[in-house]
Structures are given as structure tokens and as C-alpha cells.
VOTORFI-211575 format. One record per atom (N, C-alpha, C): residue number from 0; residue in three letters; atom name; x negated, y, z negated. Coordinates in steps of 0.001 Angstrom, whole numbers, plus 500000, padded with zeros to 6 digits. Layout:
REC   vexdren   kolti   lopa       xx       yy       zz
REC       NUM     ALA     CA        X        Y        Z
...
This chain:
REC   vexdren   kolti   lopa       xx       yy       zz
REC         0     MET      N   383777   586419   359491
REC         0     MET     CA   384997   587355   359770
REC         0     MET      C   386169   586427   360078
REC         1     LYS      N   386045   585425   360758
REC         1     LYS     CA   387190   584510   361126
REC         1     LYS      C   387932   584021   359892
REC         2     VAL      N   387188   583696   358838
REC         2     VAL     CA   387756   583243   357654
REC         2     VAL      C   388541   584402   356972
REC         3     THR      N   387988   585441   356829
REC         3     THR     CA   388783   586673   356232
REC         3     THR      C   390064   586870   357116
REC         4     THR      N   390066   586810   358426
REC         4     THR     CA   391265   587109   359170
REC         4     THR      C   392228   586008   359014
REC         5     HIS      N   391716   584792   358882
REC         5     HIS     CA   392593   583555   358571
REC         5     HIS      C   393399   583804   357289
REC         6     TRP      N   392539   584169   356132
REC         6     TRP     CA   393278   584370   354856
REC         6     TRP      C   394180   585575   354795
REC         7     LYS      N   393823   586547   355455
REC         7     LYS     CA   394717   587756   355612
REC         7     LYS      C   396043   587263   356343
REC         8     SER      N   395903   586564   357383
REC         8     SER     CA   397103   586072   358146
REC         8     SER      C   398001   585172   357234
REC         9     LEU      N   397284   584247   356627
REC         9     LEU     CA   398025   583287   355722
REC         9     LEU      C   398708   584146   354629
REC        10     PHE      N   398084   585028   353928
REC        10     PHE     CA   398654   585861   352901
REC        10     PHE      C   399860   586638   353516
REC        11     SER      N   399789   587232   354639
REC        11     SER     CA   400818   587957   355213
REC        11     SER      C   401966   587161   355510
REC        12     PHE      N   401783   585849   356023
REC        12     PHE     CA   402728   584959   356297
REC        12     PHE      C   403493   584476   355006
REC        13     ILE      N   402795   584214   353956
REC        13     ILE     CA   403332   583835   352586
REC        13     ILE      C   404287   584971   352086
REC        14     LEU      N   403681   586095   352087
REC        14     LEU     CA   404284   587305   351700
REC        14     LEU      C   405668   587571   352505
REC        15     PHE      N   405649   587342   353780
REC        15     PHE     CA   406793   587407   354631
REC        15     PHE      C   407874   586302   354201
REC        16     LEU      N   407426   585190   354061
REC        16     LEU     CA   408376   584092   353675
REC        16     LEU      C   408976   584503   352266
REC        17     THR      N   408244   584930   351288
REC        17     THR     CA   408768   585279   350035
REC        17     THR      C   409803   586230   350030
REC        18     ILE      N   409565   587340   350838
REC        18     ILE     CA   410476   588504   351004
REC        18     ILE      C   411635   587948   351666
REC        19     LEU      N   411519   587083   352687
REC        19     LEU     CA   412602   586571   353446
REC        19     LEU      C   413568   585810   352586
REC        20     THR      N   413004   584870   351897
REC        20     THR     CA   413875   583962   351019
REC        20     THR      C   414494   584729   349910
REC        21     THR      N   413785   585726   349345
REC        21     THR     CA   414291   586469   348244
REC        21     THR      C   415603   587377   348768
REC        22     ALA      N   415347   587933   349919
REC        22     ALA     CA   416427   588826   350528
REC        22     ALA      C   417650   587964   351076
REC        23     CYS      N   417552   586759   351259
REC        23     CYS     CA   418561   585874   351753
REC        23     CYS      C   419482   585172   350682
REC        24     LYS      N   418979   585241   349458
REC        24     LYS     CA   419718   584654   348333
REC        24     LYS      C   420944   585535   348151
REC        25     LYS      N   422125   584716   347873
REC        25     LYS     CA   423370   585382   347597
REC        25     LYS      C   423299   585926   346200
REC        26     GLY      N   423905   587225   345980
REC        26     GLY     CA   424038   587896   344718
REC        26     GLY      C   425042   587316   343950
REC        27     LYS      N   425243   585993   343726
REC        27     LYS     CA   426362   585453   343076
REC        27     LYS      C   426271   585690   341483
REC        28     PRO      N   427195   586328   340881
REC        28     PRO     CA   427091   586553   339467
REC        28     PRO      C   427046   585249   338660
REC        29     VAL      N   426312   585098   337674
REC        29     VAL     CA   426133   583884   336833
REC        29     VAL      C   426876   584253   335588
REC        30     ALA      N   427780   583428   335222
REC        30     ALA     CA   428568   583531   333967
REC        30     ALA      C   427785   582738   332906
REC        31     ILE      N   427439   583542   331877
REC        31     ILE     CA   426723   582811   330752
REC        31     ILE      C   427579   582903   329451
REC        32     PRO      N   427342   582012   328452
REC        32     PRO     CA   428111   582193   327214
REC        32     PRO      C   427732   583363   326461
REC        33     THR      N   428493   583959   325647
REC        33     THR     CA   428330   585048   324902
REC        33     THR      C   427674   584335   323624
REC        34     PRO      N   426519   584861   323230
REC        34     PRO     CA   425733   584328   322051
REC        34     PRO      C   426528   584440   320807
REC        35     GLU      N   427430   585427   320653
REC        35     GLU     CA   428312   585580   319451
REC        35     GLU      C   429243   584524   319322
REC        36     LEU      N   429572   583750   320417
REC        36     LEU     CA   430609   582694   320285
REC        36     LEU      C   429900   581451   319815
REC        37     ILE      N   428661   581352   319886
REC        37     ILE     CA   428081   580027   319518
REC        37     ILE      C   428159   579826   318114
REC        38     GLY      N   428543   578598   317794
REC        38     GLY     CA   428820   578177   316419
REC        38     GLY      C   429866   577273   316163
REC        39     ASN      N   430241   576943   314870
REC        39     ASN     CA   431339   575992   314583
REC        39     ASN      C   432535   576929   314117
REC        40     TRP      N   433739   576602   314653
REC        40     TRP     CA   434891   577269   314290
REC        40     TRP      C   435940   576484   313836
REC        41     THR      N   436686   576750   312841
REC        41     THR     CA   437835   575899   312397
REC        41     THR      C   439065   576757   312545
REC        42     GLU      N   440249   576158   312860
REC        42     GLU     CA   441536   576793   313119
REC        42     GLU      C   441989   577437   311859
REC        43     ASP      N   442540   578701   312088
REC        43     ASP     CA   443057   579374   310984
REC        43     ASP      C   444511   578955   310806
REC        44     VAL      N   444683   578099   309780
REC        44     VAL     CA   446077   577461   309557
REC        44     VAL      C   446583   578250   308321
REC        45     HIS      N   447820   578740   308614
REC        45     HIS     CA   448515   579545   307523
REC        45     HIS      C   448918   578789   306471
REC        46     PRO      N   449029   579210   305296
REC        46     PRO     CA   449474   578531   304078
REC        46     PRO      C   450883   578008   304159
REC        47     GLY      N   451278   577072   303843
REC        47     GLY     CA   452664   576470   303807
REC        47     GLY      C   452912   575711   305195
REC        48     VAL      N   451911   575656   306084
REC        48     VAL     CA   452145   574829   307297
REC        48     VAL      C   451252   573533   307234
REC        49     SER      N   451899   572638   306401
REC        49     SER     CA   451215   571470   306008
REC        49     SER      C   451262   570443   307222
REC        50     SER      N   452121   570571   308125
REC        50     SER     CA   452214   569608   309271
REC        50     SER      C   451085   569687   310233
REC        51     ILE      N   450413   570859   310262
REC        51     ILE     CA   449409   571037   311285
REC        51     ILE      C   447988   570705   310606
REC        52     MET      N   447358   569839   311381
REC        52     MET     CA   445780   569508   310939
REC        52     MET      C   445007   570549   311497
REC        53     PRO      N   444092   571177   310819
REC        53     PRO     CA   443235   572126   311438
REC        53     PRO      C   442392   571529   312466
REC        54     ARG      N   442231   572313   313543
REC        54     ARG     CA   441505   571860   314764
REC        54     ARG      C   440106   572665   314728
REC        55     GLY      N   439122   572273   315353
REC        55     GLY     CA   437932   572822   315429
REC        55     GLY      C   437396   573188   316897
REC        56     LEU      N   436509   574093   316934
REC        56     LEU     CA   435921   574424   318229
REC        56     LEU      C   434439   574424   317933
REC        57     LEU      N   433529   573779   318662
REC        57     LEU     CA   432193   573693   318552
REC        57     LEU      C   431615   574262   319763
REC        58     LEU      N   430962   575438   319759
REC        58     LEU     CA   430299   576039   320886
REC        58     LEU      C   428913   576052   320796
REC        59     SER      N   428128   575518   321695
REC        59     SER     CA   426725   575706   321735
REC        59     SER      C   426468   576589   323122
REC        60     LYS      N   425148   576659   323376
REC        60     LYS     CA   424824   577559   324495
REC        60     LYS      C   425316   576904   325898
REC        61     ASP      N   425525   575619   325923
REC        61     ASP     CA   425932   575029   327099
REC        61     ASP      C   427068   574048   326985
REC        62     SER      N   427661   574005   325885
REC        62     SER     CA   428760   572915   325870
REC        62     SER      C   429941   573429   324760
REC        63     ILE      N   431083   572844   324945
REC        63     ILE     CA   432261   573079   324133
REC        63     ILE      C   432782   571827   323681
REC        64     HIS      N   433208   571710   322437
REC        64     HIS     CA   434043   570504   321955
REC        64     HIS      C   435161   571196   321143
REC        65     PHE      N   436357   570619   321588
REC        65     PHE     CA   437482   570982   320925
REC        65     PHE      C   437883   569737   320119
REC        66     VAL      N   437945   569897   318837
REC        66     VAL     CA   438079   568774   317878
REC        66     VAL      C   439426   568722   317189
REC        67     SER      N   439991   567665   316943
REC        67     SER     CA   441223   567492   316104
REC        67     SER      C   441041   566288   315321
REC        68     TRP      N   441458   566395   314110
REC        68     TRP     CA   441431   565295   313070
REC        68     TRP      C   442811   564689   312778
REC        69     ASP      N   442771   563508   312706
REC        69     ASP     CA   444076   562710   312159
REC        69     ASP      C   443736   561981   311006
REC        70     GLN      N   443971   562591   309823
REC        70     GLN     CA   443466   561958   308493
REC        70     GLN      C   444225   560634   308277
REC        71     ALA      N   445470   560533   308628
REC        71     ALA     CA   446226   559320   308436
REC        71     ALA      C   445626   558100   309294
REC        72     ALA      N   445273   558333   310448
REC        72     ALA     CA   444685   557335   311265
REC        72     ALA      C   443163   557185   311084
REC        73     GLN      N   442663   558225   310403
REC        73     GLN     CA   441069   558357   310137
REC        73     GLN      C   440422   558420   311576
REC        74     GLN      N   440908   559146   312424
REC        74     GLN     CA   440421   559405   313799
REC        74     GLN      C   440051   560801   314081
REC        75     VAL      N   439109   561050   314872
REC        75     VAL     CA   438721   562318   315229
REC        75     VAL      C   438716   562389   316763
REC        76     THR      N   439348   563211   317446
REC        76     THR     CA   439372   563405   318832
REC        76     THR      C   438428   564575   319291
REC        77     TYR      N   437594   564271   320148
REC        77     TYR     CA   436737   565296   320724
REC        77     TYR      C   437020   565500   322230
REC        78     VAL      N   437371   566691   322663
REC        78     VAL     CA   437461   567019   324079
REC        78     VAL      C   436265   567730   324404
REC        79     GLN      N   435472   567216   325151
REC        79     GLN     CA   434128   567742   325504
REC        79     GLN      C   434001   568262   326901
REC        80     GLY      N   433211   569301   327105
REC        80     GLY     CA   432823   569829   328329
REC        80     GLY      C   431938   571113   328327
REC        81     THR      N   432064   571974   329291
REC        81     THR     CA   431244   573048   329328
REC        81     THR      C   432077   574335   329402
REC        82     TYR      N   431421   575485   329143
REC        82     TYR     CA   432142   576786   329143
REC        82     TYR      C   431208   577865   329639
REC        83     SER      N   431904   578896   329992
REC        83     SER     CA   431056   580130   330315
REC        83     SER      C   432018   581289   330011
REC        84     THR      N   431435   582561   329957
REC        84     THR     CA   432311   583730   329788
REC        84     THR      C   432095   584729   330909
REC        85     GLN      N   433111   585497   331163
REC        85     GLN     CA   432966   586678   332036
REC        85     GLN      C   433722   587857   331407
REC        86     GLY      N   433017   588716   330877
REC        86     GLY     CA   433772   589747   330112
REC        86     GLY      C   434424   589052   328781
REC        87     ASN      N   435804   589285   328787
REC        87     ASN     CA   436494   588674   327683
REC        87     ASN      C   437082   587333   328056
REC        88     LYS      N   436910   586941   329285
REC        88     LYS     CA   437457   585587   329682
REC        88     LYS      C   436670   584382   329278
REC        89     LEU      N   437302   583432   328831
REC        89     LEU     CA   436665   582057   328454
REC        89     LEU      C   437066   581026   329411
REC        90     ILE      N   436045   580554   330128
REC        90     ILE     CA   436259   579642   331218
REC        90     ILE      C   435755   578289   330794
REC        91     THR      N   436695   577281   330762
REC        91     THR     CA   436329   576043   330158
REC        91     THR      C   436524   574942   331226
REC        92     ASN      N   435712   573986   331239
REC        92     ASN     CA   435753   572908   332008
REC        92     ASN      C   435562   571574   331304
REC        93     PHE      N   436685   571003   330847
REC        93     PHE     CA   436514   569825   329991
REC        93     PHE      C   436390   568564   330831
REC        94     LYS      N   435518   567644   330383
REC        94     LYS     CA   435138   566551   331220
REC        94     LYS      C   435489   565077   330592
REC        95     GLU      N   435611   565124   329304
REC        95     GLU     CA   435904   563828   328684
REC        95     GLU      C   436439   564037   327313
REC        96     ILE      N   437357   563000   326953
REC        96     ILE     CA   438031   562847   325703
REC        96     ILE      C   437412   561650   324952
REC        97     VAL      N   436835   561856   323802
REC        97     VAL     CA   436240   560806   323028
REC        97     VAL      C   436952   560674   321715
REC        98     ILE      N   437473   559486   321307
REC        98     ILE     CA   438149   559199   320083
REC        98     ILE      C   437286   558268   319171
REC        99     ARG      N   436999   558807   318009
REC        99     ARG     CA   436246   558053   317137
REC        99     ARG      C   437011   557664   315771
REC       100     LYS      N   436758   556532   315373
REC       100     LYS     CA   437312   556019   314000
REC       100     LYS      C   436411   556273   312912
REC       101     ASN      N   436893   556970   311780
REC       101     ASN     CA   436007   557336   310683
REC       101     ASN      C   434805   558188   311203
REC       102     ASN      N   435025   559042   312305
REC       102     ASN     CA   433911   559964   312862
REC       102     ASN      C   432667   559174   313225
REC       103     ASP      N   432842   557810   313499
REC       103     ASP     CA   431567   557088   313774
REC       103     ASP      C   431848   556224   314933
REC       104     LYS      N   432669   555086   314849
REC       104     LYS     CA   432839   554113   315856
REC       104     LYS      C   433697   554705   317056
REC       105     ILE      N   433074   554607   318290
REC       105     ILE     CA   433888   555097   319445
REC       105     ILE      C   435037   554141   319694
REC       106     ILE      N   436259   554634   319681
REC       106     ILE     CA   437434   553885   320008
REC       106     ILE      C   437733   553946   321508
REC       107     SER      N   437737   555151   322059
REC       107     SER     CA   437954   555269   323456
REC       107     SER      C   437318   556398   324090
REC       108     ARG      N   437018   556365   325370
REC       108     ARG     CA   436411   557389   326177
REC       108     ARG      C   437296   557549   327416
REC       109     THR      N   437729   558708   327711
REC       109     THR     CA   438549   558944   328897
REC       109     THR      C   438101   560256   329636
REC       110     ALA      N   437778   559985   330915
REC       110     ALA     CA   437461   561221   331711
REC       110     ALA      C   438648   562120   331908
REC       111     VAL      N   438412   563426   331820
REC       111     VAL     CA   439429   564332   332143
REC       111     VAL      C   438860   565412   333107
REC       112     SER      N   439683   566189   333647
REC       112     SER     CA   439166   567356   334437
REC       112     SER      C   440153   568480   334204
REC       113     GLY      N   439487   569659   334102
REC       113     GLY     CA   440529   570721   333897
REC       113     GLY      C   440152   571618   332711
REC       114     SER      N   441165   572400   332299
REC       114     SER     CA   440960   573238   331146
REC       114     SER      C   442018   573141   330133
REC       115     TYR      N   441741   573134   328927
REC       115     TYR     CA   442717   573053   327885
REC       115     TYR      C   443257   574419   327477
REC       116     PHE      N   442436   575361   327895
REC       116     PHE     CA   442663   576876   327553
REC       116     PHE      C   442772   577572   328894
REC       117     GLU      N   443793   577219   329664
REC       117     GLU     CA   443993   577868   330941
REC       117     GLU      C   444091   579444   330873
REC       118     ASN      N   443560   580116   331755
REC       118     ASN     CA   443524   581649   331722
REC       118     ASN      C   443241   582191   330441
REC       119     ALA      N   442323   581695   329635
REC       119     ALA     CA   441882   582014   328374
REC       119     ALA      C   441220   583362   328300
REC       120     THR      N   441537   584254   327385
REC       120     THR     CA   440801   585449   326988
REC       120     THR      C   440543   585237   325575
REC       121     TYR      N   439407   586035   325045
REC       121     TYR     CA   439080   585837   323657
REC       121     TYR      C   439005   587260   323097
REC       122     LEU      N   439146   587195   321767
REC       122     LEU     CA   438784   588497   321056
REC       122     LEU      C   437997   588062   319838
REC       123     LEU      N   436804   588668   319640
REC       123     LEU     CA   435987   588261   318556
REC       123     LEU      C   435843   589506   317591
REC       124     ASN      N   436397   589268   316412
REC       124     ASN     CA   436384   590236   315326
REC       124     ASN      C   435690   589783   314151
REC       125     GLY      N   434244   590118   314004
REC       125     GLY     CA   433644   589629   312829
REC       125     GLY      C   433629   588156   312953
REC       126     ASN      N   433983   587415   311986
REC       126     ASN     CA   433960   585900   311914
REC       126     ASN      C   435385   585220   312322
REC       127     LYS      N   436217   585995   313021
REC       127     LYS     CA   437476   585677   313504
REC       127     LYS      C   437537   585576   314983
REC       128     LEU      N   437894   584448   315619
REC       128     LEU     CA   437975   584309   317089
REC       128     LEU      C   439365   584001   317441
REC       129     THR      N   439991   584889   318296
REC       129     THR     CA   441368   584502   318725
REC       129     THR      C   441283   584260   320202
REC       130     LEU      N   441919   583166   320656
REC       130     LEU     CA   442029   582704   321959
REC       130     LEU      C   443515   582933   322462
REC       131     ASN      N   443701   583629   323567
REC       131     ASN     CA   444963   583806   324111
REC       131     ASN      C   444870   583110   325522
REC       132     TYR      N   445804   581999   325695
REC       132     TYR     CA   445663   581255   326899
REC       132     TYR      C   447138   580785   327265
REC       133     THR      N   447212   580117   328436
REC       133     THR     CA   448441   579544   328899
REC       133     THR      C   448566   578124   328574
REC       134     SER      N   449686   577778   327810
REC       134     SER     CA   449943   576368   327466
REC       134     SER      C   450987   575713   328513
REC       135     TYR      N   450962   574470   328672
REC       135     TYR     CA   451946   573919   329515
REC       135     TYR      C   452841   572775   328794
REC       136     PRO      N   453822   573195   328051
REC       136     PRO     CA   454642   572279   327420
REC       136     PRO      C   455542   571681   328587
REC       137     ALA      N   456365   570781   328324
REC       137     ALA     CA   457183   570125   329175
REC       137     ALA      C   458061   570976   330240
REC       138     ASP      N   458490   572039   329740
REC       138     ASP     CA   459373   572895   330509
REC       138     ASP      C   458862   573892   331417
REC       139     ALA      N   457784   574778   330828
REC       139     ALA     CA   457219   575752   331769
REC       139     ALA      C   455905   576317   331031
REC       140     PRO      N   455199   576910   331825
REC       140     PRO     CA   453825   577617   331306
REC       140     PRO      C   454326   578565   330202
REC       141     THR      N   453626   578577   329028
REC       141     THR     CA   453911   579427   327918
REC       141     THR      C   452702   580095   327386
REC       142     PRO      N   452700   581412   327061
REC       142     PRO     CA   451581   582056   326467
REC       142     PRO      C   451347   581438   325097
REC       143     ALA      N   450132   581136   324666
REC       143     ALA     CA   449737   580597   323359
REC       143     ALA      C   448602   581278   322770
REC       144     THR      N   448463   581221   321545
REC       144     THR     CA   447339   581846   320741
REC       144     THR      C   446792   580870   319766
REC       145     MET      N   445505   580754   319545
REC       145     MET     CA   444889   580151   318513
REC       145     MET      C   443877   581001   317944
REC       146     THR      N   443773   581005   316505
REC       146     THR     CA   442895   581736   315846
REC       146     THR      C   441926   580846   315017
REC       147     PHE      N   440661   581066   315021
REC       147     PHE     CA   439649   580201   314373
REC       147     PHE      C   438854   581190   313533
REC       148     ASN      N   438242   580632   312463
REC       148     ASN     CA   437373   581307   311570
REC       148     ASN      C   435974   580663   311759
REC       149     ARG      N   435038   581427   311682
REC       149     ARG     CA   433630   580939   311872
REC       149     ARG      C   433207   580091   310510
REC       150     MET      N   432771   578959   310694
REC       150     MET     CA   432360   578201   309514
REC       150     MET      C   430877   578642   309185
REC       151     LEU      N   430718   579252   308038
REC       151     LEU     CA   429488   579702   307591
REC       151     LEU      C   428841   578805   306726
REC       152     PRO      N   427446   578814   306683
REC       152     PRO     CA   426703   577882   305851
REC       152     PRO      C   426859   578457   304344
REC       153     ASP      N   426898   577465   303508
REC       153     ASP     CA   426951   577814   302025
REC       153     ASP      C   425820   578510   301529
């Protein structure tokens, strides 16, 4: 009988601790990426605008890469970090800029902090992604928009 009482007491104690720790957890909302955003995106460059090299956005379930190509210098710049979504908000946290020559040899790595797409919201319409964000040119914060097309496999 002592053994049974001991196990009942132990079970009651474990149950009490489980309920206590579960009840004390903060109900902090977790922002997770929207599955529809995951993929490779290329900037929608309008015909006749030859001075702009298309940029890309690579979104996985846990990382973001903002990519720009410089064909003349044969360099690719990757701004890498993480992201999450809350409703139609895109929250980015960039951590590093990596520049590669011929998309292979790393030329430089620079730590960064912050967001390239400050106050960003997004609109997903089929295979078109529009980002509205705040840009910071030299004079003052400015509303900006970038539109990307999903890169589909052949």
C-alpha cells in the first residue's frame, strides 16, 4: 500500500508541476513566415529601364536573401538575414552582406543590423509580390515600392 500511495503522490506532484508551468507561460504570439512567400523572386523591371539591374529576393522558411547583380564587375551582393510575417507585415532582420565574384569567390563579408525594408507591408497577387516600405535616401524617409515576380521552374 505504501508503494501505491507513493506513486499516486508522485503522479499528483508531476501533474501539478505540468499545470503550473503550462499556466505560467506567456502567450506571446509567434510570427511565422507565410508559406506562399517562400520561393525565388526577381524584380519586375519595366521595359526601357536599362540602367536598373534586376534584383532578387530568396525566401525560405527561415531566411531571406536580397540579391543584386553587377554584370560589369561580375559581382553578386547578398544581404542575408531572417524574416517573419504578421498579417501583411514583412519583418526583416538582416545580419550580413556577402559580395561574391563570379557568384563563387567571396570578396567580402560585412556584418549589418537592421532592416532594408523598414515598415514593410506586402501584397501577394498570384505570382506577383509587391513590397511597400520606407526608404531612407540622404534627405528624408520616403515611401518606396518594389515589385517581384515569382521565378517558376521550366
